[in-house]
N, C-alpha and C positions, 0 to 999 in steps of 0.2 A: 262704507258704513256711515250712517248719519251721525251728527253730533249727539242727538238724543240717544241713539243706540249705544254709542261709545260711553256716554255718561252713565248709562244703566247696565252696562255689560255684565258686571258682577251680579247685580240683582236679578237680571233675566237668566243668567247662567245658573244661579242658585235656585230660581224658580223651576227651571228645566230639570235639573238634577233631583231636586226635592220631589217634584211631581212624578218623575219616573220611578224613583224609589217608593213613593207612596202608592203608585199604581201596582207595582209588584207586590207590595204588602197587602193591598186591597184584594188582588187576585188570589193570593194564598188564603186570606181570610174568607173570601167567597167560596173557595173550594172546600175549606174546612167547615163552613156553614152547611154546605150541601151534605158533607160527610156526617155531620152531627144530626142533620135532619133524618138521615137514614139510620144512624146508630148513635143515640145520645151518649153511649158509653165508649165511643171511639177514643183512641189514644193517639196523640200527635207527637211529632219530634220536638215540638216546643213545650211539651208537658214535662218540664224538668223536675218539678216538685209540686206540692199542693198549693204553694204560693206563687210559683211561676208556671202558669198553665193556661194555654190557649183554650183547651177544652172546658175548663172550669168557668172561664169568662164567657165562652161562646154559647153556653146553655142558659145564660141569664136573660131576663127580660130586657136589660139594658143593651144587650148585643143586637136586639131586634126592635129597637124603640119605635120605629114607624110601621111595624108589622112585617118587615122583611129585614134580612141581615144588613147591618150598618155598612158592611164592606161594599155593598152595591152602590152606596153613595160615592165611595171612592172610585169605583169602576166608571161612574158617570162623570164625576167632576175632574179627576186627574187628567184624562185626555184633553179636556178643555184647557186646563192650565198649561199642559205641554204645548198645545197648539198656539196659545197666546204667547208663550215664551219664545217658541221658534219663530213665529211671525215677527215679534218685536226684535229678536236678534237679527232677522233678515231686513229690518229697517222700517217695518210697519209702525205707524203712529196711530194709536187708537183714540177715538174721540173721548172727551171727558165723561160723557154719560156711560160709555162702555166701561171705562176704568173704574168709575164709581160703583157701577153695578157689580163688577168683579170684586171690588173691595168689600162691598156689602156681603156678597155670598161667602167670600173667604173669611170675613169676620165671624159670620155664623158658624162656618166650619171650624175656625179656631176655638170659639167658645164651646162648640160641641165636643171637639177632641179633648179639651181640658175637663169638661163635665164628665165625659166617659172615663178619663184618667182618675178623677176624684171618686167616681162611683166604684171603680175597680179597687182603688187604694183604701177607701174608708168603708164602703158598703160590702162589696163582694169579697174583699180580702185576698184577692189573687190578681196577678198581672199577666198580661199576654204580651210576649216579646214583639209580635207583629203589630199589636195595637200601640205599643210604646213607640215603635218605628213610625207609625202614622202620626202620632202626636208630635214627634220631633220634626218630621217633614212638613207637617201643617204649620208648625211654628216658623220654620225657615221660609216657606212660601208666603205666609201672612206678613212677616216683616219685610220681605222683598217687595211685595206689591204695595205695601204701605210706604216704603221708602220711595218708590217710583212716583206714587200719587202725591206724596208731600213735595218732592222736589219739582215735579211738573206743575204744581199748583192746582191739581185736581181736588185735593183735600184742602179746604180753606178754613182758617181758624180766626177770621176777623182780624183784629189788630195784632194778634199773636202769630199770624201766618209767617211773617218774615223771620221772627225769632225761632219758630219751630223749624223752618227750613234751614236756618243757620245751625241749629242743633243737629239736624240730620246730616248736613254737610260735614259736621264735626264728628260723625259716627256715633252719636249718642244712642241712636236706635239700635245699632249693632251691639253696643254695650248692654243695653236693656235686654236684648234677645239672649245674649250670652248669660246674663244673670238669671233669666227665666229658665234657660236650659240647665244651668248649673244647679239651681234649686230643685228642678225636676229630677235631675240625676241623683242629687243628694238624698231626696226623699225616697227614691227607689232603693238606693244602696243601704241607707240607714234601716229601712224597714224589712227589706227582703234579702239582703245578703249578709 
């Protein structure tokens, strides 16, 4: 195992586990989307109440923002993340351009996941447990890839680069991620339970 792989073992493992869970959730949501296309009144096991309901969220325009079920994006992107994580764990070092491209795509995915969460929370008024799972796994993977890119110097911040790398070495990024997930969980509990 290379020094680089050892240094990022936790981040790549988190990416792998998060993306596998995200792929499973995306698959379930994709199947649900096909079921809803055939029967908009279908009832799912995750339809716990009017406020915790995959079906309620699945029939909205937000669930098909690009003209097809959002879950398909997960079916496309999660296998790529799984492949990158496995390759990195096997010792592959990706070039900077590749890691910055992955960072950009995952930043878009991260923003999209939270946009969908806020749409569900404030506009739709119902939450989908599988969608919440995707939001959590997207958060984990986003922070993992960001950690790798900061520590490897792929993400540069001018004069602040060394300071930011020092903060990441001190686990500040992990604390920020935990705070984000704690606020996310608190919002769900306070409003829906």
